[in-house]
C-alpha positions, -999 to 999 in steps of 0.1 A, spaced: 0 0 0 14 34 -10 17 63 14 -8 84 -7 -34 56 -3 -30 56 35 -36 94 36 -68 90 16 -81 60 37 -74 79 69 -93 110 58 -122 89 46 -124 71 80 -122 104 99 -148 120 76 -171 90 82 -167 93 120 -175 130 119 -205 123 96 -218 96 120 -216 121 149 -237 146 128 -261 118 115 -249 122 79 -223 95 73 -222 95 35 -216 132 30 -189 129 56 -172 101 37 -173 122 5 -158 152 21 -131 131 37 -124 116 3 -120 150 -12 -98 162 16 -77 131 13 -71 136 -24 -61 172 -17 -37 162 10 -22 134 -11 -15 158 -40 1 183 -17 23 159 4 32 130 -19 59 138 -44 54 126 -80 79 101 -95 79 118 -129 
C-alpha cells in the first residue's frame, strides 16, 4: 500500500466518523475523500 493511499483512507475514516456524529455519514465520507485527495496531492511527491 502506498503512502498516498493511506492518507486517503485515513481521511475517509475520519470523515465517516464526523459524519456519523452529525447523523450524515455518506456526505462525511465524500468530504473526507476530497480532503484526502487534496492532502495526497500536496504531500506526496510525484515520481515523474
